[in-house]
Backbone as XML, in Angstrom:
<?xml version="1.0"?>
<chain id="A" units="angstrom">
  <residue number="1" name="MET">
    <atom name="N" x="43.002" y="-56.903" z="88.686"/>
    <atom name="CA" x="42.226" y="-56.007" z="87.912"/>
    <atom name="C" x="43.024" y="-55.857" z="86.444"/>
  </residue>
  <residue number="2" name="PRO">
    <atom name="N" x="42.371" y="-56.289" z="85.481"/>
    <atom name="CA" x="43.014" y="-55.906" z="84.095"/>
    <atom name="C" x="42.896" y="-54.303" z="84.073"/>
  </residue>
  <residue number="3" name="ARG">
    <atom name="N" x="43.988" y="-54.069" z="83.319"/>
    <atom name="CA" x="44.235" y="-52.654" z="82.794"/>
    <atom name="C" x="43.914" y="-52.522" z="81.289"/>
  </residue>
  <residue number="4" name="ILE">
    <atom name="N" x="42.931" y="-51.814" z="80.968"/>
    <atom name="CA" x="42.684" y="-51.609" z="79.456"/>
    <atom name="C" x="42.413" y="-50.071" z="79.366"/>
  </residue>
  <residue number="5" name="ALA">
    <atom name="N" x="43.118" y="-49.520" z="78.305"/>
    <atom name="CA" x="43.109" y="-48.254" z="77.975"/>
    <atom name="C" x="43.815" y="-47.243" z="79.343"/>
  </residue>
  <residue number="6" name="GLY">
    <atom name="N" x="44.442" y="-47.900" z="79.849"/>
    <atom name="CA" x="45.211" y="-47.164" z="81.241"/>
    <atom name="C" x="44.187" y="-47.049" z="82.055"/>
  </residue>
  <residue number="7" name="VAL">
    <atom name="N" x="43.114" y="-47.898" z="82.302"/>
    <atom name="CA" x="41.940" y="-47.843" z="83.337"/>
    <atom name="C" x="41.865" y="-49.049" z="83.992"/>
  </residue>
  <residue number="8" name="ASP">
    <atom name="N" x="41.666" y="-49.390" z="85.384"/>
    <atom name="CA" x="41.883" y="-50.468" z="86.039"/>
    <atom name="C" x="40.098" y="-50.820" z="85.780"/>
  </residue>
  <residue number="9" name="ILE">
    <atom name="N" x="39.703" y="-51.861" z="85.150"/>
    <atom name="CA" x="38.417" y="-52.180" z="85.217"/>
    <atom name="C" x="38.041" y="-53.346" z="86.089"/>
  </residue>
  <residue number="10" name="PRO">
    <atom name="N" x="36.788" y="-53.400" z="86.670"/>
    <atom name="CA" x="36.488" y="-54.566" z="87.441"/>
    <atom name="C" x="36.659" y="-55.761" z="87.128"/>
  </residue>
  <residue number="11" name="ASP">
    <atom name="N" x="37.255" y="-56.768" z="87.740"/>
    <atom name="CA" x="37.358" y="-57.987" z="87.074"/>
    <atom name="C" x="36.412" y="-59.154" z="87.321"/>
  </residue>
  <residue number="12" name="ASN">
    <atom name="N" x="35.405" y="-58.847" z="88.293"/>
    <atom name="CA" x="34.343" y="-59.863" z="88.352"/>
    <atom name="C" x="33.219" y="-59.522" z="87.598"/>
  </residue>
  <residue number="13" name="LYS">
    <atom name="N" x="33.140" y="-58.608" z="86.813"/>
    <atom name="CA" x="31.969" y="-58.255" z="85.911"/>
    <atom name="C" x="32.244" y="-58.798" z="84.376"/>
  </residue>
  <residue number="14" name="PRO">
    <atom name="N" x="31.257" y="-59.076" z="83.715"/>
    <atom name="CA" x="31.255" y="-59.323" z="82.320"/>
    <atom name="C" x="31.834" y="-58.300" z="81.561"/>
  </residue>
  <residue number="15" name="ILE">
    <atom name="N" x="32.798" y="-58.640" z="80.752"/>
    <atom name="CA" x="33.542" y="-57.745" z="80.071"/>
    <atom name="C" x="32.528" y="-56.558" z="79.166"/>
  </residue>
  <residue number="16" name="ARG">
    <atom name="N" x="31.500" y="-56.910" z="78.616"/>
    <atom name="CA" x="30.540" y="-55.947" z="78.314"/>
    <atom name="C" x="30.295" y="-54.552" z="79.096"/>
  </residue>
  <residue number="17" name="TYR">
    <atom name="N" x="30.466" y="-54.951" z="80.469"/>
    <atom name="CA" x="29.885" y="-53.925" z="81.580"/>
    <atom name="C" x="31.001" y="-53.422" z="82.225"/>
  </residue>
  <residue number="18" name="ALA">
    <atom name="N" x="32.279" y="-54.148" z="82.128"/>
    <atom name="CA" x="33.331" y="-53.647" z="82.798"/>
    <atom name="C" x="33.825" y="-52.694" z="81.852"/>
  </residue>
  <residue number="19" name="LEU">
    <atom name="N" x="33.841" y="-52.735" z="80.564"/>
    <atom name="CA" x="34.555" y="-51.598" z="79.574"/>
    <atom name="C" x="33.782" y="-50.177" z="79.765"/>
  </residue>
  <residue number="20" name="ARG">
    <atom name="N" x="32.640" y="-50.361" z="80.472"/>
    <atom name="CA" x="31.897" y="-48.928" z="80.382"/>
    <atom name="C" x="32.521" y="-48.254" z="81.613"/>
  </residue>
  <residue number="21" name="TYR">
    <atom name="N" x="33.422" y="-48.607" z="82.338"/>
    <atom name="CA" x="34.091" y="-47.953" z="83.431"/>
    <atom name="C" x="35.155" y="-47.003" z="82.867"/>
  </residue>
  <residue number="22" name="ILE">
    <atom name="N" x="35.448" y="-47.292" z="81.659"/>
    <atom name="CA" x="36.364" y="-46.347" z="80.832"/>
    <atom name="C" x="35.330" y="-45.168" z="80.356"/>
  </residue>
  <residue number="23" name="TYR">
    <atom name="N" x="35.916" y="-43.820" z="80.627"/>
    <atom name="CA" x="35.388" y="-42.698" z="80.374"/>
    <atom name="C" x="35.075" y="-42.547" z="78.684"/>
  </residue>
  <residue number="24" name="GLY">
    <atom name="N" x="34.027" y="-42.402" z="78.321"/>
    <atom name="CA" x="33.844" y="-42.409" z="76.719"/>
    <atom name="C" x="33.396" y="-43.602" z="76.193"/>
  </residue>
  <residue number="25" name="ILE">
    <atom name="N" x="33.247" y="-44.551" z="76.963"/>
    <atom name="CA" x="32.819" y="-46.046" z="76.434"/>
    <atom name="C" x="31.515" y="-46.543" z="77.066"/>
  </residue>
  <residue number="26" name="GLY">
    <atom name="N" x="30.227" y="-46.399" z="76.400"/>
    <atom name="CA" x="29.147" y="-46.493" z="76.833"/>
    <atom name="C" x="28.705" y="-48.097" z="76.288"/>
  </residue>
  <residue number="27" name="PRO">
    <atom name="N" x="27.513" y="-48.238" z="76.328"/>
    <atom name="CA" x="26.662" y="-49.623" z="76.051"/>
    <atom name="C" x="27.332" y="-49.987" z="74.511"/>
  </residue>
  <residue number="28" name="LYS">
    <atom name="N" x="26.677" y="-49.121" z="73.583"/>
    <atom name="CA" x="27.026" y="-49.490" z="72.240"/>
    <atom name="C" x="28.509" y="-49.587" z="71.783"/>
  </residue>
  <residue number="29" name="PHE">
    <atom name="N" x="29.266" y="-48.626" z="72.361"/>
    <atom name="CA" x="30.664" y="-48.688" z="71.813"/>
    <atom name="C" x="31.452" y="-50.009" z="72.527"/>
  </residue>
  <residue number="30" name="ALA">
    <atom name="N" x="30.814" y="-50.364" z="73.830"/>
    <atom name="CA" x="31.489" y="-51.412" z="74.376"/>
    <atom name="C" x="31.078" y="-52.769" z="73.534"/>
  </residue>
  <residue number="31" name="ASP">
    <atom name="N" x="29.816" y="-52.796" z="73.210"/>
    <atom name="CA" x="29.465" y="-54.063" z="72.222"/>
    <atom name="C" x="30.072" y="-53.973" z="71.004"/>
  </residue>
  <residue number="32" name="ASP">
    <atom name="N" x="30.275" y="-52.803" z="70.384"/>
    <atom name="CA" x="30.917" y="-52.674" z="68.939"/>
    <atom name="C" x="32.585" y="-53.080" z="69.087"/>
  </residue>
  <residue number="33" name="ILE">
    <atom name="N" x="33.216" y="-52.844" z="70.337"/>
    <atom name="CA" x="34.586" y="-53.009" z="70.298"/>
    <atom name="C" x="34.560" y="-54.740" z="70.548"/>
  </residue>
  <residue number="34" name="LEU">
    <atom name="N" x="33.721" y="-55.252" z="71.327"/>
    <atom name="CA" x="33.841" y="-56.840" z="71.554"/>
    <atom name="C" x="33.399" y="-57.578" z="70.173"/>
  </residue>
  <residue number="35" name="ALA">
    <atom name="N" x="32.564" y="-56.961" z="69.408"/>
    <atom name="CA" x="32.214" y="-57.717" z="68.362"/>
    <atom name="C" x="33.496" y="-57.597" z="67.222"/>
  </residue>
  <residue number="36" name="GLU">
    <atom name="N" x="34.228" y="-56.261" z="67.298"/>
    <atom name="CA" x="35.373" y="-56.293" z="66.473"/>
    <atom name="C" x="36.468" y="-57.024" z="66.777"/>
  </residue>
  <residue number="37" name="ALA">
    <atom name="N" x="36.556" y="-57.281" z="68.068"/>
    <atom name="CA" x="37.707" y="-58.189" z="68.618"/>
    <atom name="C" x="37.303" y="-59.588" z="68.661"/>
  </residue>
  <residue number="38" name="ALA">
    <atom name="N" x="35.960" y="-59.965" z="68.285"/>
    <atom name="CA" x="35.425" y="-61.421" z="68.284"/>
    <atom name="C" x="35.916" y="-61.903" z="69.642"/>
  </residue>
  <residue number="39" name="ILE">
    <atom name="N" x="35.132" y="-61.320" z="70.862"/>
    <atom name="CA" x="35.156" y="-61.623" z="72.074"/>
    <atom name="C" x="33.840" y="-61.987" z="72.757"/>
  </residue>
  <residue number="40" name="ASP">
    <atom name="N" x="33.597" y="-62.927" z="73.503"/>
    <atom name="CA" x="32.308" y="-63.276" z="73.871"/>
    <atom name="C" x="31.922" y="-61.903" z="74.836"/>
  </residue>
  <residue number="41" name="PRO">
    <atom name="N" x="30.807" y="-61.441" z="74.799"/>
    <atom name="CA" x="30.558" y="-60.198" z="75.767"/>
    <atom name="C" x="30.416" y="-60.588" z="77.077"/>
  </residue>
  <residue number="42" name="THR">
    <atom name="N" x="29.765" y="-62.075" z="77.220"/>
    <atom name="CA" x="29.640" y="-62.566" z="78.717"/>
    <atom name="C" x="30.705" y="-63.207" z="79.433"/>
  </residue>
  <residue number="43" name="LYS">
    <atom name="N" x="31.699" y="-63.165" z="78.868"/>
    <atom name="CA" x="33.013" y="-63.631" z="79.343"/>
    <atom name="C" x="33.438" y="-62.436" z="80.546"/>
  </residue>
  <residue number="44" name="ARG">
    <atom name="N" x="33.802" y="-63.073" z="81.774"/>
    <atom name="CA" x="34.261" y="-62.052" z="82.764"/>
    <atom name="C" x="35.739" y="-61.539" z="82.561"/>
  </residue>
  <residue number="45" name="ALA">
    <atom name="N" x="35.987" y="-60.292" z="83.041"/>
    <atom name="CA" x="37.069" y="-59.583" z="82.745"/>
    <atom name="C" x="38.373" y="-60.337" z="83.036"/>
  </residue>
  <residue number="46" name="ARG">
    <atom name="N" x="38.099" y="-60.855" z="84.446"/>
    <atom name="CA" x="39.265" y="-61.773" z="84.860"/>
    <atom name="C" x="39.701" y="-62.903" z="84.079"/>
  </residue>
  <residue number="47" name="ASP">
    <atom name="N" x="38.807" y="-63.213" z="83.171"/>
    <atom name="CA" x="38.932" y="-64.729" z="82.259"/>
    <atom name="C" x="39.667" y="-64.135" z="80.951"/>
  </residue>
  <residue number="48" name="LEU">
    <atom name="N" x="39.877" y="-62.880" z="80.755"/>
    <atom name="CA" x="40.313" y="-62.410" z="79.428"/>
    <atom name="C" x="41.897" y="-63.058" z="79.366"/>
  </residue>
  <residue number="49" name="SER">
    <atom name="N" x="42.333" y="-63.445" z="78.257"/>
    <atom name="CA" x="43.662" y="-63.749" z="77.962"/>
    <atom name="C" x="44.453" y="-62.497" z="77.719"/>
  </residue>
  <residue number="50" name="GLY">
    <atom name="N" x="45.769" y="-62.404" z="77.819"/>
    <atom name="CA" x="46.728" y="-61.326" z="77.581"/>
    <atom name="C" x="46.357" y="-60.955" z="76.214"/>
  </residue>
  <residue number="51" name="GLU">
    <atom name="N" x="46.421" y="-61.689" z="75.155"/>
    <atom name="CA" x="46.117" y="-61.459" z="73.912"/>
    <atom name="C" x="44.808" y="-60.753" z="73.647"/>
  </residue>
  <residue number="52" name="GLU">
    <atom name="N" x="43.819" y="-61.188" z="74.363"/>
    <atom name="CA" x="42.482" y="-60.809" z="73.896"/>
    <atom name="C" x="42.224" y="-59.136" z="74.637"/>
  </residue>
  <residue number="53" name="ALA">
    <atom name="N" x="43.181" y="-58.963" z="75.824"/>
    <atom name="CA" x="43.180" y="-57.630" z="76.403"/>
    <atom name="C" x="43.915" y="-56.575" z="75.298"/>
  </residue>
  <residue number="54" name="SER">
    <atom name="N" x="45.012" y="-57.181" z="74.877"/>
    <atom name="CA" x="45.733" y="-56.299" z="73.957"/>
    <atom name="C" x="44.913" y="-56.067" z="72.573"/>
  </residue>
  <residue number="55" name="ARG">
    <atom name="N" x="44.160" y="-56.841" z="72.293"/>
    <atom name="CA" x="43.241" y="-56.786" z="71.095"/>
    <atom name="C" x="42.289" y="-55.666" z="71.348"/>
  </residue>
  <residue number="56" name="ILE">
    <atom name="N" x="41.652" y="-55.524" z="72.522"/>
    <atom name="CA" x="40.642" y="-54.779" z="73.000"/>
    <atom name="C" x="41.475" y="-53.323" z="72.902"/>
  </residue>
  <residue number="57" name="ASN">
    <atom name="N" x="42.750" y="-53.360" z="73.758"/>
    <atom name="CA" x="43.430" y="-52.080" z="73.762"/>
    <atom name="C" x="43.844" y="-51.502" z="72.490"/>
  </residue>
  <residue number="58" name="SER">
    <atom name="N" x="44.213" y="-52.255" z="71.528"/>
    <atom name="CA" x="44.658" y="-51.743" z="70.076"/>
    <atom name="C" x="43.346" y="-51.097" z="69.495"/>
  </residue>
  <residue number="59" name="ILE">
    <atom name="N" x="42.078" y="-51.755" z="69.541"/>
    <atom name="CA" x="40.962" y="-51.444" z="68.994"/>
    <atom name="C" x="40.625" y="-49.880" z="69.506"/>
  </residue>
  <residue number="60" name="ILE">
    <atom name="N" x="40.549" y="-49.846" z="71.013"/>
    <atom name="CA" x="40.317" y="-48.486" z="71.607"/>
    <atom name="C" x="41.324" y="-47.646" z="71.258"/>
  </residue>
  <residue number="61" name="ASP">
    <atom name="N" x="42.628" y="-47.816" z="71.277"/>
    <atom name="CA" x="43.570" y="-46.630" z="70.903"/>
    <atom name="C" x="43.477" y="-46.293" z="69.306"/>
  </residue>
  <residue number="62" name="SER">
    <atom name="N" x="43.115" y="-47.027" z="68.557"/>
    <atom name="CA" x="42.857" y="-46.771" z="67.058"/>
    <atom name="C" x="41.665" y="-46.033" z="66.879"/>
  </residue>
  <residue number="63" name="SER">
    <atom name="N" x="40.573" y="-46.521" z="67.319"/>
    <atom name="CA" x="39.197" y="-45.833" z="66.859"/>
    <atom name="C" x="38.425" y="-44.958" z="67.819"/>
  </residue>
  <residue number="64" name="TYR">
    <atom name="N" x="38.721" y="-44.805" z="69.114"/>
    <atom name="CA" x="37.946" y="-44.133" z="70.051"/>
    <atom name="C" x="38.830" y="-43.099" z="70.752"/>
  </residue>
  <residue number="65" name="LEU">
    <atom name="N" x="38.150" y="-41.862" z="71.227"/>
    <atom name="CA" x="38.780" y="-40.748" z="72.281"/>
    <atom name="C" x="38.204" y="-41.338" z="73.447"/>
  </residue>
  <residue number="66" name="VAL">
    <atom name="N" x="39.161" y="-41.637" z="74.458"/>
    <atom name="CA" x="38.646" y="-41.856" z="75.750"/>
    <atom name="C" x="39.540" y="-41.300" z="76.931"/>
  </residue>
  <residue number="67" name="GLU">
    <atom name="N" x="38.996" y="-41.262" z="78.081"/>
    <atom name="CA" x="39.635" y="-40.740" z="79.214"/>
    <atom name="C" x="40.174" y="-39.270" z="79.020"/>
  </residue>
  <residue number="68" name="GLY">
    <atom name="N" x="41.480" y="-39.075" z="79.287"/>
    <atom name="CA" x="41.876" y="-37.920" z="79.349"/>
    <atom name="C" x="41.789" y="-37.225" z="77.978"/>
  </residue>
  <residue number="69" name="THR">
    <atom name="N" x="42.135" y="-37.653" z="76.908"/>
    <atom name="CA" x="41.841" y="-37.130" z="75.400"/>
    <atom name="C" x="40.355" y="-36.274" z="75.430"/>
  </residue>
  <residue number="70" name="LEU">
    <atom name="N" x="39.532" y="-37.295" z="75.770"/>
    <atom name="CA" x="38.244" y="-36.898" z="75.486"/>
    <atom name="C" x="37.766" y="-35.930" z="76.541"/>
  </residue>
  <residue number="71" name="ARG">
    <atom name="N" x="38.272" y="-35.857" z="77.868"/>
    <atom name="CA" x="37.916" y="-34.839" z="78.709"/>
    <atom name="C" x="38.503" y="-33.572" z="78.213"/>
  </residue>
  <residue number="72" name="ARG">
    <atom name="N" x="39.748" y="-33.656" z="77.857"/>
    <atom name="CA" x="40.400" y="-32.304" z="77.371"/>
    <atom name="C" x="39.633" y="-31.654" z="76.138"/>
  </residue>
  <residue number="73" name="GLN">
    <atom name="N" x="39.348" y="-32.633" z="75.197"/>
    <atom name="CA" x="38.520" y="-31.985" z="73.971"/>
    <atom name="C" x="37.040" y="-31.515" z="74.341"/>
  </residue>
  <residue number="74" name="VAL">
    <atom name="N" x="36.396" y="-32.118" z="75.320"/>
    <atom name="CA" x="35.056" y="-31.282" z="75.934"/>
    <atom name="C" x="35.421" y="-30.215" z="76.481"/>
  </residue>
  <residue number="75" name="SER">
    <atom name="N" x="36.209" y="-29.939" z="77.445"/>
    <atom name="CA" x="36.774" y="-28.752" z="78.245"/>
    <atom name="C" x="37.111" y="-27.791" z="77.124"/>
  </residue>
  <residue number="76" name="GLN">
    <atom name="N" x="37.853" y="-28.279" z="76.115"/>
    <atom name="CA" x="38.220" y="-27.206" z="75.107"/>
    <atom name="C" x="36.995" y="-26.771" z="74.319"/>
  </residue>
  <residue number="77" name="ASN">
    <atom name="N" x="36.072" y="-27.518" z="73.927"/>
    <atom name="CA" x="34.703" y="-27.042" z="73.243"/>
    <atom name="C" x="34.112" y="-25.948" z="74.088"/>
  </residue>
  <residue number="78" name="ILE">
    <atom name="N" x="34.018" y="-26.608" z="75.383"/>
    <atom name="CA" x="33.192" y="-25.573" z="76.370"/>
    <atom name="C" x="33.915" y="-24.013" z="76.501"/>
  </residue>
  <residue number="79" name="GLN">
    <atom name="N" x="35.227" y="-24.153" z="76.526"/>
    <atom name="CA" x="36.138" y="-22.980" z="76.675"/>
    <atom name="C" x="35.989" y="-22.104" z="75.265"/>
  </residue>
  <residue number="80" name="ARG">
    <atom name="N" x="35.887" y="-22.980" z="74.179"/>
    <atom name="CA" x="35.629" y="-22.004" z="72.845"/>
    <atom name="C" x="34.458" y="-21.469" z="72.793"/>
  </residue>
  <residue number="81" name="LEU">
    <atom name="N" x="33.278" y="-22.036" z="73.361"/>
    <atom name="CA" x="32.026" y="-21.175" z="73.483"/>
    <atom name="C" x="32.103" y="-20.157" z="74.495"/>
  </residue>
  <residue number="82" name="ARG">
    <atom name="N" x="32.695" y="-20.283" z="75.537"/>
    <atom name="CA" x="33.000" y="-19.156" z="76.400"/>
    <atom name="C" x="33.487" y="-17.999" z="75.735"/>
  </residue>
  <residue number="83" name="ASP">
    <atom name="N" x="34.600" y="-18.240" z="75.083"/>
    <atom name="CA" x="35.544" y="-17.176" z="74.426"/>
    <atom name="C" x="34.785" y="-16.479" z="73.308"/>
  </residue>
  <residue number="84" name="ILE">
    <atom name="N" x="34.051" y="-17.111" z="72.475"/>
    <atom name="CA" x="33.203" y="-16.419" z="71.424"/>
    <atom name="C" x="32.145" y="-15.866" z="72.120"/>
  </residue>
  <residue number="85" name="ARG">
    <atom name="N" x="31.705" y="-16.028" z="73.243"/>
    <atom name="CA" x="30.569" y="-15.427" z="74.081"/>
    <atom name="C" x="29.451" y="-15.620" z="73.539"/>
  </residue>
  <residue number="86" name="CYS">
    <atom name="N" x="28.955" y="-16.934" z="73.006"/>
    <atom name="CA" x="27.830" y="-17.000" z="72.349"/>
    <atom name="C" x="26.927" y="-17.569" z="73.589"/>
  </residue>
  <residue number="87" name="TYR">
    <atom name="N" x="25.489" y="-17.629" z="73.168"/>
    <atom name="CA" x="24.455" y="-18.017" z="74.337"/>
    <atom name="C" x="24.853" y="-19.188" z="75.183"/>
  </residue>
  <residue number="88" name="ARG">
    <atom name="N" x="25.191" y="-20.208" z="74.546"/>
    <atom name="CA" x="25.567" y="-21.425" z="75.236"/>
    <atom name="C" x="26.775" y="-21.196" z="76.169"/>
  </residue>
  <residue number="89" name="GLY">
    <atom name="N" x="27.572" y="-20.360" z="75.709"/>
    <atom name="CA" x="29.032" y="-19.999" z="76.440"/>
    <atom name="C" x="28.503" y="-19.101" z="77.755"/>
  </residue>
  <residue number="90" name="GLU">
    <atom name="N" x="27.643" y="-18.396" z="77.418"/>
    <atom name="CA" x="27.318" y="-17.313" z="78.717"/>
    <atom name="C" x="26.549" y="-18.352" z="79.631"/>
  </residue>
  <residue number="91" name="ARG">
    <atom name="N" x="25.663" y="-19.274" z="79.256"/>
    <atom name="CA" x="25.156" y="-20.228" z="80.157"/>
    <atom name="C" x="26.100" y="-20.913" z="81.077"/>
  </residue>
  <residue number="92" name="HIS">
    <atom name="N" x="27.148" y="-21.409" z="80.321"/>
    <atom name="CA" x="28.135" y="-22.239" z="81.010"/>
    <atom name="C" x="28.954" y="-21.297" z="81.954"/>
  </residue>
  <residue number="93" name="ARG">
    <atom name="N" x="29.205" y="-20.284" z="81.307"/>
    <atom name="CA" x="29.847" y="-19.145" z="82.355"/>
    <atom name="C" x="29.079" y="-18.920" z="83.701"/>
  </residue>
  <residue number="94" name="ARG">
    <atom name="N" x="27.788" y="-18.791" z="83.569"/>
    <atom name="CA" x="26.923" y="-18.415" z="84.729"/>
    <atom name="C" x="26.407" y="-19.511" z="85.460"/>
  </residue>
  <residue number="95" name="GLY">
    <atom name="N" x="26.801" y="-20.923" z="85.048"/>
    <atom name="CA" x="26.468" y="-22.107" z="85.697"/>
    <atom name="C" x="24.884" y="-22.419" z="85.754"/>
  </residue>
  <residue number="96" name="LEU">
    <atom name="N" x="24.268" y="-22.018" z="84.495"/>
    <atom name="CA" x="22.948" y="-22.044" z="84.484"/>
    <atom name="C" x="22.550" y="-23.243" z="83.335"/>
  </residue>
  <residue number="97" name="PRO">
    <atom name="N" x="21.458" y="-23.826" z="83.335"/>
    <atom name="CA" x="21.260" y="-24.899" z="82.190"/>
    <atom name="C" x="21.481" y="-24.495" z="80.806"/>
  </residue>
  <residue number="98" name="VAL">
    <atom name="N" x="22.148" y="-25.303" z="79.839"/>
    <atom name="CA" x="22.718" y="-24.675" z="78.637"/>
    <atom name="C" x="21.753" y="-25.133" z="77.600"/>
  </residue>
  <residue number="99" name="ARG">
    <atom name="N" x="20.883" y="-26.347" z="77.776"/>
    <atom name="CA" x="20.205" y="-26.777" z="76.592"/>
    <atom name="C" x="18.850" y="-26.362" z="76.574"/>
  </residue>
  <residue number="100" name="GLY">
    <atom name="N" x="18.396" y="-25.240" z="77.101"/>
    <atom name="CA" x="16.807" y="-24.689" z="77.072"/>
    <atom name="C" x="16.087" y="-25.123" z="77.916"/>
  </residue>
  <residue number="101" name="GLN">
    <atom name="N" x="16.585" y="-25.702" z="79.088"/>
    <atom name="CA" x="15.476" y="-26.125" z="80.178"/>
    <atom name="C" x="14.942" y="-24.943" z="80.819"/>
  </residue>
  <residue number="102" name="ARG">
    <atom name="N" x="13.784" y="-25.259" z="81.651"/>
    <atom name="CA" x="13.214" y="-23.810" z="82.419"/>
    <atom name="C" x="14.074" y="-23.700" z="83.479"/>
  </residue>
  <residue number="103" name="THR">
    <atom name="N" x="14.167" y="-22.526" z="83.934"/>
    <atom name="CA" x="14.810" y="-22.223" z="85.296"/>
    <atom name="C" x="14.113" y="-21.422" z="86.215"/>
  </residue>
  <residue number="104" name="ARG">
    <atom name="N" x="12.831" y="-21.257" z="85.929"/>
    <atom name="CA" x="11.864" y="-20.413" z="87.039"/>
    <atom name="C" x="11.760" y="-21.781" z="88.056"/>
  </residue>
  <residue number="105" name="THR">
    <atom name="N" x="11.742" y="-22.679" z="87.788"/>
    <atom name="CA" x="11.653" y="-23.942" z="88.783"/>
    <atom name="C" x="12.625" y="-25.016" z="88.191"/>
  </residue>
  <residue number="106" name="ASN">
    <atom name="N" x="13.063" y="-26.002" z="89.100"/>
    <atom name="CA" x="13.738" y="-27.041" z="88.624"/>
    <atom name="C" x="14.783" y="-26.852" z="87.888"/>
  </residue>
  <residue number="107" name="ALA">
    <atom name="N" x="16.048" y="-26.200" z="88.364"/>
    <atom name="CA" x="17.151" y="-25.773" z="87.903"/>
    <atom name="C" x="18.324" y="-26.146" z="88.823"/>
  </residue>
  <residue number="108" name="ARG">
    <atom name="N" x="17.948" y="-26.775" z="90.133"/>
    <atom name="CA" x="18.594" y="-26.790" z="91.323"/>
    <atom name="C" x="19.878" y="-27.429" z="90.994"/>
  </residue>
  <residue number="109" name="THR">
    <atom name="N" x="20.200" y="-28.215" z="90.174"/>
    <atom name="CA" x="21.349" y="-29.063" z="90.037"/>
    <atom name="C" x="22.406" y="-28.023" z="89.391"/>
  </residue>
  <residue number="110" name="ARG">
    <atom name="N" x="21.813" y="-27.214" z="88.349"/>
    <atom name="CA" x="22.991" y="-26.269" z="87.932"/>
    <atom name="C" x="23.105" y="-25.042" z="88.802"/>
  </residue>
  <residue number="111" name="LYS">
    <atom name="N" x="22.162" y="-24.483" z="89.452"/>
    <atom name="CA" x="22.069" y="-23.297" z="90.144"/>
    <atom name="C" x="22.609" y="-23.404" z="91.511"/>
  </residue>
  <residue number="112" name="GLY">
    <atom name="N" x="22.293" y="-24.480" z="92.172"/>
    <atom name="CA" x="22.887" y="-24.850" z="93.462"/>
    <atom name="C" x="21.807" y="-24.658" z="94.599"/>
  </residue>
  <residue number="113" name="ARG">
    <atom name="N" x="22.169" y="-24.424" z="95.748"/>
    <atom name="CA" x="21.139" y="-24.345" z="96.883"/>
    <atom name="C" x="20.163" y="-23.090" z="96.650"/>
  </residue>
  <residue number="114" name="LYS">
    <atom name="N" x="19.119" y="-23.135" z="97.136"/>
    <atom name="CA" x="18.257" y="-21.688" z="97.129"/>
    <atom name="C" x="18.867" y="-20.769" z="97.734"/>
  </residue>
  <residue number="115" name="LYS">
    <atom name="N" x="18.813" y="-19.401" z="97.295"/>
    <atom name="CA" x="19.113" y="-18.358" z="97.976"/>
    <atom name="C" x="17.969" y="-17.443" z="98.207"/>
  </residue>
  <residue number="116" name="THR">
    <atom name="N" x="17.605" y="-17.528" z="99.607"/>
    <atom name="CA" x="16.391" y="-17.074" z="100.150"/>
    <atom name="C" x="16.357" y="-15.172" z="99.815"/>
  </residue>
  <residue number="117" name="VAL">
    <atom name="N" x="15.545" y="-14.790" z="99.213"/>
    <atom name="CA" x="15.157" y="-13.229" z="99.158"/>
    <atom name="C" x="14.279" y="-12.805" z="99.899"/>
  </residue>
  <residue number="118" name="ALA">
    <atom name="N" x="14.680" y="-11.686" z="100.717"/>
    <atom name="CA" x="13.492" y="-11.239" z="101.772"/>
    <atom name="C" x="12.455" y="-10.731" z="100.753"/>
  </residue>
  <residue number="119" name="GLY">
    <atom name="N" x="11.128" y="-11.053" z="101.015"/>
    <atom name="CA" x="9.833" y="-10.537" z="100.285"/>
    <atom name="C" x="9.729" y="-8.996" z="100.986"/>
  </residue>
  <residue number="120" name="LYS">
    <atom name="N" x="8.662" y="-8.523" z="100.260"/>
    <atom name="CA" x="8.049" y="-7.113" z="100.653"/>
    <atom name="C" x="7.246" y="-7.541" z="101.960"/>
  </residue>
  <residue number="121" name="LYS">
    <atom name="N" x="7.200" y="-6.517" z="102.660"/>
    <atom name="CA" x="6.489" y="-6.555" z="103.855"/>
    <atom name="C" x="5.130" y="-5.957" z="103.633"/>
  </residue>
  <residue number="122" name="SER">
    <atom name="N" x="4.208" y="-6.369" z="103.825"/>
    <atom name="CA" x="2.718" y="-5.780" z="103.371"/>
    <atom name="C" x="2.470" y="-4.964" z="104.733"/>
  </residue>
  <residue number="123" name="VAL">
    <atom name="N" x="1.752" y="-4.043" z="104.516"/>
    <atom name="CA" x="1.182" y="-3.102" z="105.296"/>
    <atom name="C" x="-0.302" y="-3.357" z="105.565"/>
  </residue>
  <residue number="124" name="LYS">
    <atom name="N" x="-0.779" y="-3.509" z="106.965"/>
    <atom name="CA" x="-1.921" y="-3.939" z="106.978"/>
    <atom name="C" x="-2.697" y="-2.521" z="107.357"/>
  </residue>
  <residue number="125" name="ALA">
    <atom name="N" x="-3.885" y="-2.475" z="106.891"/>
    <atom name="CA" x="-4.527" y="-1.220" z="106.772"/>
    <atom name="C" x="-5.834" y="-1.478" z="107.777"/>
  </residue>
</chain>
């Protein structure tokens, strides 16, 4: 498995898809990196020469935030929102949807499993 930006990428996939295994690199950035490095996107990761891999590495190191640095920046941004106690920070703090989604129904991913609340017992007359 080739190592690019400190990450083992799968060697049996085309390089344009293999680069997406790096946190912070999606379809657009992968294509941009390969265009800048002048590498055929359909070439398999295992067929990259050492020189091509080092070109990709240098482009990623100089132009993109990836892996640990990006994760740290995202968590610092969330922590800043929590510290200033803004609305978005409060939503993060409570584990609720942050971007304005409805919560009366359909927020199970953020809220977790249902907590059943006992209903009022009706008196039959």
